[in-house]
Residue frames as qw, qx, qy, qz and C-alpha x, y, z in Angstrom:
[[0.131, -0.657, -0.742, 0.005, 90.26, 14.70, -27.61],
 [0.182, -0.704, -0.233, 0.645, 90.99, 18.17, -26.29],
 [0.143, -0.198, 0.462, 0.853, 91.98, 19.33, -29.78],
 [0.007, -0.470, -0.802, -0.368, 88.48, 18.44, -30.92],
 [0.193, -0.797, -0.524, 0.232, 87.15, 21.01, -28.46],
 [0.363, -0.367, 0.038, 0.856, 89.61, 23.84, -29.10],
 [0.007, 0.076, 0.466, 0.882, 87.80, 25.01, -32.23],
 [0.340, -0.463, -0.679, -0.457, 84.31, 24.45, -30.87],
 [0.316, -0.377, -0.667, 0.560, 84.22, 25.70, -27.29],
 [0.131, 0.082, 0.004, -0.988, 82.79, 29.06, -28.35],
 [0.530, 0.353, 0.535, -0.555, 79.02, 29.22, -28.34],
 [0.385, 0.173, 0.783, 0.457, 77.97, 27.34, -31.50],
 [0.233, 0.227, -0.182, -0.928, 76.42, 29.46, -34.19],
 [0.141, -0.263, -0.923, -0.244, 73.10, 27.66, -34.14],
 [0.406, -0.462, -0.228, -0.755, 69.53, 28.75, -33.74],
 [0.161, -0.191, 0.745, -0.618, 68.52, 28.56, -30.10],
 [0.649, -0.210, -0.533, -0.500, 65.92, 25.90, -29.41],
 [0.623, -0.457, 0.410, -0.484, 64.43, 24.49, -26.25],
 [0.978, 0.023, 0.192, -0.074, 64.70, 21.05, -27.75],
 [0.166, 0.811, -0.553, -0.091, 68.47, 21.09, -27.99],
 [0.206, -0.305, 0.929, -0.044, 68.95, 17.44, -26.93],
 [0.755, 0.230, -0.085, -0.608, 66.83, 15.55, -29.46],
 [0.940, 0.025, 0.338, -0.034, 66.55, 12.01, -30.68],
 [0.667, 0.697, -0.176, 0.198, 69.00, 13.06, -33.40],
 [0.094, -0.760, 0.561, -0.315, 71.48, 13.86, -30.61],
 [0.793, -0.284, 0.496, -0.211, 70.83, 10.49, -28.97],
 [0.915, 0.369, 0.152, 0.058, 71.44, 8.71, -32.28],
 [0.418, 0.811, -0.329, 0.244, 74.57, 10.73, -32.96],
 [0.382, -0.664, 0.594, -0.245, 76.10, 9.72, -29.62],
 [0.896, -0.019, 0.439, -0.069, 75.48, 6.07, -30.41],
 [0.766, 0.622, 0.004, 0.163, 76.97, 6.53, -33.89],
 [0.048, 0.862, -0.450, 0.227, 79.96, 8.39, -32.38],
 [0.600, -0.481, 0.616, -0.171, 80.67, 5.47, -30.04],
 [0.872, 0.161, 0.462, 0.024, 80.36, 2.91, -32.85],
 [0.584, 0.801, -0.079, 0.107, 82.62, 4.81, -35.26],
 [0.816, -0.315, 0.101, 0.475, 86.36, 4.06, -35.34],
 [0.506, 0.497, 0.179, 0.682, 87.37, 6.66, -37.91],
 [0.344, -0.424, -0.330, 0.770, 88.69, 9.68, -36.00],
 [0.005, -0.014, 0.257, 0.966, 87.84, 12.26, -38.62],
 [0.366, -0.416, -0.656, -0.514, 84.28, 11.00, -38.91],
 [0.465, -0.548, -0.608, 0.337, 83.89, 10.98, -35.14],
 [0.240, -0.272, -0.118, 0.924, 85.14, 14.56, -35.00],
 [0.172, -0.166, -0.454, -0.858, 82.62, 15.57, -37.64],
 [0.454, -0.504, -0.714, -0.171, 79.78, 13.79, -35.81],
 [0.422, -0.477, -0.478, 0.605, 80.73, 15.50, -32.58],
 [0.127, -0.180, 0.043, 0.974, 81.06, 19.01, -34.00],
 [0.266, -0.152, -0.489, -0.816, 77.83, 18.83, -36.05],
 [0.604, -0.371, -0.591, -0.384, 75.54, 16.74, -33.87],
 [0.685, -0.414, -0.538, 0.265, 76.74, 16.56, -30.25],
 [0.395, 0.040, -0.285, 0.872, 78.72, 19.63, -29.17],
 [0.246, -0.394, -0.115, -0.878, 75.80, 22.06, -29.21],
 [0.730, -0.466, -0.410, -0.287, 73.72, 19.68, -27.08],
 [0.713, -0.232, -0.420, 0.511, 76.55, 19.26, -24.56],
 [0.203, 0.220, -0.118, 0.947, 77.11, 23.02, -24.48],
 [0.442, -0.441, -0.181, -0.760, 73.44, 23.76, -23.75],
 [0.784, -0.370, -0.499, -0.013, 73.16, 20.89, -21.27],
 [0.579, -0.137, -0.385, 0.706, 76.04, 22.17, -19.17],
 [0.003, 0.281, 0.003, 0.960, 74.86, 25.78, -19.48],
 [0.569, -0.473, -0.342, -0.579, 71.32, 24.97, -18.36],
 [0.776, -0.371, -0.476, 0.184, 72.40, 22.86, -15.40],
 [0.444, 0.034, -0.286, 0.849, 74.88, 25.45, -14.19],
 [0.162, -0.265, -0.012, -0.950, 72.24, 28.20, -14.25],
 [0.647, -0.419, -0.471, -0.429, 69.29, 26.10, -13.08],
 [0.790, -0.446, -0.370, 0.201, 71.07, 24.89, -9.96],
 [0.104, -0.966, 0.153, -0.182, 73.15, 28.08, -9.58],
 [0.884, -0.202, 0.046, 0.420, 76.53, 26.33, -9.58],
 [0.281, 0.917, -0.039, 0.281, 78.36, 29.66, -9.48],
 [0.531, -0.770, 0.339, 0.104, 81.14, 28.92, -6.98],
 [0.883, 0.401, 0.039, 0.239, 83.92, 28.58, -9.51],
 [0.587, -0.489, 0.193, 0.616, 87.60, 29.29, -9.96],
 [0.374, 0.231, 0.497, 0.748, 86.98, 30.91, -13.34],
 [0.126, 0.367, 0.147, -0.910, 85.59, 34.31, -14.27],
 [0.511, 0.234, -0.406, -0.721, 83.88, 33.08, -17.44],
 [0.749, -0.041, 0.552, -0.363, 81.37, 30.28, -17.01],
 [0.822, 0.503, -0.188, -0.192, 82.10, 29.11, -20.57],
 [0.244, 0.579, -0.755, 0.188, 85.57, 28.12, -19.31],
 [0.490, -0.179, 0.737, -0.430, 83.85, 25.98, -16.68],
 [0.845, 0.348, 0.148, -0.379, 81.66, 24.49, -19.39],
 [0.534, 0.623, -0.568, -0.059, 84.82, 23.62, -21.30],
 [0.109, -0.396, 0.861, -0.299, 86.09, 21.61, -18.33],
 [0.671, 0.089, 0.576, -0.460, 82.78, 19.79, -17.98],
 [0.785, 0.515, -0.106, -0.329, 82.49, 19.02, -21.69],
 [0.322, 0.560, -0.762, 0.051, 86.03, 17.58, -21.73],
 [0.327, -0.188, 0.840, -0.390, 84.94, 15.36, -18.84],
 [0.772, 0.312, 0.291, -0.471, 81.78, 14.33, -20.70],
 [0.653, 0.583, -0.439, -0.202, 83.88, 13.34, -23.71],
 [0.076, 0.445, -0.870, 0.197, 86.07, 11.20, -21.47],
 [0.422, 0.048, 0.794, -0.435, 82.92, 9.34, -20.36],
 [0.613, 0.342, -0.146, -0.698, 80.96, 9.26, -23.64],
 [0.445, 0.265, -0.826, -0.221, 82.13, 5.78, -24.50],
 [0.061, 0.011, 0.894, -0.444, 80.46, 4.46, -21.34],
 [0.556, 0.216, 0.193, -0.779, 76.97, 5.33, -22.51],
 [0.015, 0.031, 0.969, 0.244, 75.00, 2.20, -23.47],
 [0.504, -0.059, -0.117, -0.854, 71.45, 2.72, -24.70],
 [0.611, -0.097, -0.762, -0.191, 70.75, -1.00, -24.17],
 [0.256, -0.130, -0.740, 0.608, 70.68, -0.32, -20.41],
 [0.083, -0.701, -0.707, -0.040, 67.53, 1.73, -20.88],
 [0.212, -0.697, -0.185, 0.659, 68.77, 5.20, -20.04],
 [0.447, 0.853, 0.201, 0.178, 68.43, 8.13, -22.36],
 [0.619, 0.238, -0.115, 0.740, 71.63, 10.00, -23.19],
 [0.123, -0.714, -0.036, -0.688, 70.04, 13.26, -21.95],
 [0.734, -0.641, -0.021, -0.224, 69.41, 11.79, -18.49],
 [0.916, -0.087, -0.094, 0.380, 72.71, 9.91, -18.41],
 [0.512, 0.321, -0.082, 0.793, 74.94, 12.87, -19.22],
 [0.281, -0.740, -0.074, -0.606, 72.75, 15.28, -17.22],
 [0.822, -0.563, -0.090, 0.004, 73.41, 13.19, -14.11],
 [0.781, 0.052, -0.069, 0.618, 77.15, 13.22, -14.83],
 [0.190, 0.592, 0.012, 0.783, 77.12, 17.01, -15.14],
 [0.519, -0.736, -0.074, -0.429, 75.17, 17.51, -11.89],
 [0.883, -0.400, -0.081, 0.232, 77.45, 15.20, -9.93],
 [0.635, 0.259, -0.033, 0.727, 80.53, 16.91, -11.37],
 [0.033, -0.677, -0.043, -0.734, 79.17, 20.35, -10.48],
 [0.706, -0.673, -0.134, -0.174, 78.24, 19.30, -6.93],
 [0.852, -0.235, -0.056, 0.465, 81.76, 18.08, -6.22],
 [0.457, 0.394, 0.058, 0.796, 83.34, 21.12, -7.90],
 [0.242, -0.737, -0.108, -0.621, 81.10, 23.62, -6.06],
 [0.790, -0.589, -0.170, 0.022, 81.53, 21.86, -2.76],
 [0.761, -0.064, -0.054, 0.643, 85.30, 22.25, -3.07],
 [0.272, 0.421, 0.086, 0.861, 85.24, 25.87, -4.16],
 [0.404, -0.768, -0.300, -0.396, 82.52, 26.95, -1.73],
 [0.752, -0.491, -0.255, 0.359, 84.82, 26.30, 1.22],
 [0.538, -0.079, 0.030, 0.839, 87.24, 28.95, 0.06],
 [0.058, 0.469, 0.340, 0.813, 84.63, 31.64, -0.64],
 [0.402, -0.520, 0.017, -0.753, 82.01, 32.09, 2.05],
 [0.267, -0.218, 0.789, -0.509, 80.98, 30.83, 5.46],
 [0.068, -0.243, -0.960, -0.121, 78.65, 27.89, 5.73],
 [0.389, -0.403, -0.299, -0.773, 74.99, 28.80, 5.42],
 [0.413, -0.273, 0.572, -0.654, 73.01, 28.61, 8.63],
 [0.180, 0.052, 0.979, -0.079, 71.42, 25.29, 9.50],
 [0.456, 0.491, 0.482, -0.565, 67.97, 26.66, 8.80],
 [0.307, 0.482, -0.490, -0.659, 68.79, 26.79, 5.05],
 [0.007, 0.037, -0.984, -0.171, 68.13, 23.04, 4.78],
 [0.130, 0.493, 0.822, -0.252, 64.55, 23.46, 5.91],
 [0.131, 0.467, 0.045, -0.873, 63.87, 26.84, 4.34],
 [0.176, 0.362, 0.805, 0.436, 60.95, 26.80, 1.95],
 [0.151, -0.349, -0.227, -0.897, 58.32, 29.30, 0.84],
 [0.643, -0.516, -0.379, -0.420, 55.84, 27.65, 3.20],
 [0.801, -0.476, -0.240, 0.272, 58.34, 27.16, 6.06],
 [0.323, 0.719, -0.218, 0.575, 60.26, 30.44, 6.38],
 [0.635, -0.241, -0.516, 0.522, 62.40, 30.87, 9.43],
 [0.163, -0.873, -0.078, -0.452, 61.79, 33.55, 12.02],
 [0.797, -0.518, -0.112, 0.291, 64.35, 32.34, 14.52],
 [0.307, 0.822, -0.278, 0.392, 67.12, 34.76, 15.34],
 [0.847, -0.373, -0.253, 0.281, 69.45, 32.90, 17.73],
 [0.013, 0.924, -0.275, 0.265, 71.83, 34.97, 19.79],
 [0.766, -0.515, 0.377, 0.075, 73.85, 32.15, 21.25],
 [0.112, -0.644, 0.661, 0.368, 77.16, 30.80, 19.94],
 [0.667, 0.345, -0.553, -0.362, 77.79, 28.38, 17.09],
 [0.158, 0.214, -0.924, 0.274, 79.00, 25.90, 19.72],
 [0.415, 0.138, 0.626, -0.645, 75.59, 26.01, 21.42],
 [0.701, 0.384, -0.121, -0.589, 73.81, 25.57, 18.11],
 [0.485, 0.369, -0.784, -0.115, 76.01, 22.64, 17.23],
 [0.084, -0.083, 0.886, -0.448, 75.27, 21.06, 20.60],
 [0.578, 0.256, 0.362, -0.685, 71.55, 21.55, 20.10],
 [0.652, 0.422, -0.437, -0.453, 71.77, 20.04, 16.59],
 [0.245, 0.260, -0.929, 0.100, 73.52, 16.93, 17.93],
 [0.270, 0.123, 0.779, -0.553, 70.72, 16.44, 20.45],
 [0.605, 0.397, 0.049, -0.688, 68.06, 17.19, 17.87],
 [0.552, 0.390, -0.666, -0.316, 69.46, 14.65, 15.37],
 [0.096, 0.138, -0.948, 0.271, 69.83, 12.04, 18.09],
 [0.419, 0.210, 0.575, -0.671, 66.24, 12.58, 19.31],
 [0.673, 0.418, -0.134, -0.595, 64.70, 12.35, 15.84],
 [0.414, 0.372, -0.818, -0.146, 66.84, 9.33, 14.93],
 [0.082, -0.029, 0.913, -0.398, 65.76, 7.41, 18.04],
 [0.408, 0.411, 0.590, -0.563, 62.09, 8.32, 17.48],
 [0.127, 0.275, -0.542, -0.784, 62.09, 8.26, 13.68],
 [0.195, -0.218, -0.893, -0.343, 59.50, 5.50, 13.31],
 [0.049, -0.593, -0.666, 0.450, 57.22, 7.19, 15.84],
 [0.083, 0.599, -0.029, -0.796, 57.47, 10.47, 13.96],
 [0.472, 0.426, -0.484, -0.601, 57.32, 8.82, 10.54],
 [0.757, -0.054, 0.589, -0.279, 55.40, 5.51, 10.78],
 [0.845, 0.526, 0.041, -0.088, 55.71, 4.82, 7.05],
 [0.798, -0.257, 0.286, 0.464, 59.13, 3.20, 6.33],
 [0.551, 0.510, 0.283, 0.597, 59.61, 5.20, 3.13],
 [0.109, -0.933, -0.071, -0.334, 58.95, 8.48, 4.90],
 [0.690, -0.679, 0.188, 0.167, 61.38, 7.48, 7.65],
 [0.792, 0.095, 0.278, 0.535, 63.99, 6.67, 4.98],
 [0.305, 0.739, 0.165, 0.578, 63.72, 10.16, 3.51],
 [0.408, -0.896, 0.030, -0.175, 63.80, 11.76, 6.95],
 [0.809, -0.427, 0.222, 0.338, 66.97, 9.82, 7.78],
 [0.648, 0.397, 0.232, 0.608, 68.56, 10.99, 4.50],
 [0.010, -0.887, -0.066, -0.457, 67.88, 14.60, 5.52],
 [0.644, -0.753, 0.131, -0.004, 69.29, 13.96, 8.97],
 [0.871, 0.004, 0.153, 0.466, 72.41, 12.46, 7.38],
 [0.375, 0.710, 0.040, 0.595, 73.21, 15.89, 5.99],
 [0.393, -0.849, 0.138, -0.325, 73.21, 17.18, 9.56],
 [0.895, -0.376, 0.161, 0.175, 75.35, 14.29, 10.79],
 [0.743, 0.125, 0.223, 0.619, 77.92, 15.15, 8.13],
 [0.112, 0.972, 0.202, 0.035, 77.49, 18.92, 8.37],
 [0.399, -0.767, 0.320, 0.386, 81.17, 19.46, 9.18],
 [0.452, -0.184, 0.691, 0.533, 82.12, 17.87, 5.85],
 [0.284, 0.560, 0.675, 0.386, 79.27, 19.10, 3.63],
 [0.052, -0.234, -0.050, 0.970, 78.89, 22.73, 2.61],
 [0.268, 0.655, 0.702, -0.085, 75.27, 23.70, 2.12],
 [0.197, -0.239, 0.239, 0.920, 75.52, 26.19, -0.75],
 [0.363, 0.036, -0.407, -0.837, 72.19, 25.91, -2.52],
 [0.642, 0.016, 0.517, -0.566, 68.77, 24.58, -1.61],
 [0.837, 0.384, -0.177, -0.347, 68.34, 22.90, -4.96],
 [0.409, 0.505, -0.750, 0.123, 71.69, 21.22, -4.49],
 [0.367, -0.231, 0.752, -0.497, 70.49, 19.81, -1.17],
 [0.833, 0.225, 0.209, -0.460, 67.67, 18.10, -3.03],
 [0.682, 0.524, -0.503, -0.083, 70.26, 16.60, -5.35],
 [0.005, -0.432, 0.831, -0.351, 72.21, 15.26, -2.39],
 [0.609, -0.010, 0.606, -0.511, 69.04, 13.57, -1.11],
 [0.834, 0.418, -0.070, -0.352, 68.16, 12.23, -4.55],
 [0.391, 0.547, -0.738, 0.059, 71.66, 10.73, -4.67],
 [0.204, -0.214, 0.859, -0.418, 70.84, 8.79, -1.48],
 [0.472, 0.355, 0.761, -0.270, 67.27, 7.94, -2.52],
 [0.116, -0.067, 0.588, 0.797, 67.01, 8.14, -6.33],
 [0.108, -0.465, -0.779, -0.407, 63.26, 7.55, -6.50],
 [0.145, -0.565, -0.519, 0.624, 62.36, 10.22, -3.92],
 [0.192, 0.728, 0.448, 0.482, 60.01, 12.85, -5.32],
 [0.218, 0.287, -0.207, 0.909, 60.73, 16.49, -4.56],
 [0.483, -0.527, -0.120, -0.688, 57.23, 17.18, -3.09],
 [0.860, -0.374, -0.347, 0.023, 57.71, 14.21, -0.70],
 [0.608, 0.059, -0.319, 0.724, 61.16, 15.51, 0.35],
 [0.056, -0.432, 0.044, -0.899, 59.68, 18.96, 0.93],
 [0.684, -0.515, -0.260, -0.448, 56.85, 17.50, 3.04],
 [0.845, -0.275, -0.346, 0.302, 59.18, 15.44, 5.22],
 [0.426, 0.213, -0.206, 0.855, 61.58, 18.39, 5.56],
 [0.298, -0.557, -0.107, -0.768, 58.61, 20.50, 6.68],
 [0.806, -0.502, -0.286, -0.128, 57.82, 18.07, 9.50],
 [0.757, -0.097, -0.259, 0.592, 61.44, 18.01, 10.60],
 [0.172, 0.433, -0.044, 0.884, 61.52, 21.79, 10.44],
 [0.532, -0.629, -0.189, -0.534, 58.49, 22.09, 12.73],
 [0.857, -0.402, -0.253, 0.202, 60.15, 19.79, 15.28],
 [0.597, 0.137, -0.142, 0.778, 63.39, 21.79, 15.01],
 [0.026, -0.539, -0.051, -0.840, 61.75, 25.22, 15.33],
 [0.653, -0.628, -0.242, -0.347, 59.49, 24.30, 18.24],
 [0.851, -0.384, -0.179, 0.311, 62.33, 22.81, 20.29],
 [0.549, 0.223, -0.074, 0.802, 64.89, 25.39, 19.34],
 [0.199, -0.668, -0.100, -0.710, 62.63, 28.24, 20.41],
 [0.777, -0.598, -0.174, -0.093, 62.16, 26.45, 23.74],
 [0.808, -0.094, -0.133, 0.566, 65.94, 26.06, 24.04],
 [0.279, 0.463, -0.007, 0.841, 66.51, 29.78, 23.35],
 [0.419, -0.674, -0.100, -0.600, 63.91, 30.79, 25.96],
 [0.834, -0.534, -0.016, -0.138, 64.68, 28.25, 28.70],
 [0.039, -0.783, 0.617, -0.061, 68.37, 27.54, 28.14],
 [0.353, -0.231, 0.906, -0.015, 68.02, 23.74, 28.02],
 [0.438, 0.099, -0.663, -0.599, 66.48, 21.16, 25.69],
 [0.778, -0.122, 0.309, -0.533, 63.61, 18.73, 26.25],
 [0.771, 0.334, -0.522, -0.143, 65.45, 15.98, 24.40]]
């Protein structure tokens, strides 16, 4: 399988198009999986599938800024991902209703999240807690001068307070579910590296697949307001109201 990629990993000499993953690509993947002849499969892959996989991995890496890598050339990273996609290509079943573009795009995003999470630990310090809530409409103006231990203590109390009162703060069960998913990132903050805001949305979508980004942003905004109001009080008074 790797030999199939050795001659094709360079950027394919093909006219760039926004519609790189077409119905022709979808059909080619099905044909590839239903073909037993190795030479024919290799031809199908090189002519109909490789370019789509190359562009898919390239676009996801740049869209979600998955730049915490062990390689200097991102095309080398793409090579690793494409090899992984080929190891999973036989699992794609169009009868289950999913489109190949969505199916393989999800695989790429999950692979990149795990890969970045591992490499991020060895590169930079964890981003401040406020990164989770940061949004164009909710920019942070807090400049804490106390220790990380104090902030961690405050966060524990904050998460506990919101968790206990979650249905008072979010009467609608679905809103409460999203709020709890966001809080879960704080509960596991020692094991999760927050390296990219878009990646955080992916984490939440993994927990609640049908959650819409505007809804997540709205719930995060409410949580941010609670956090900011109480954290400012904590900085000024030295104790929490929780």
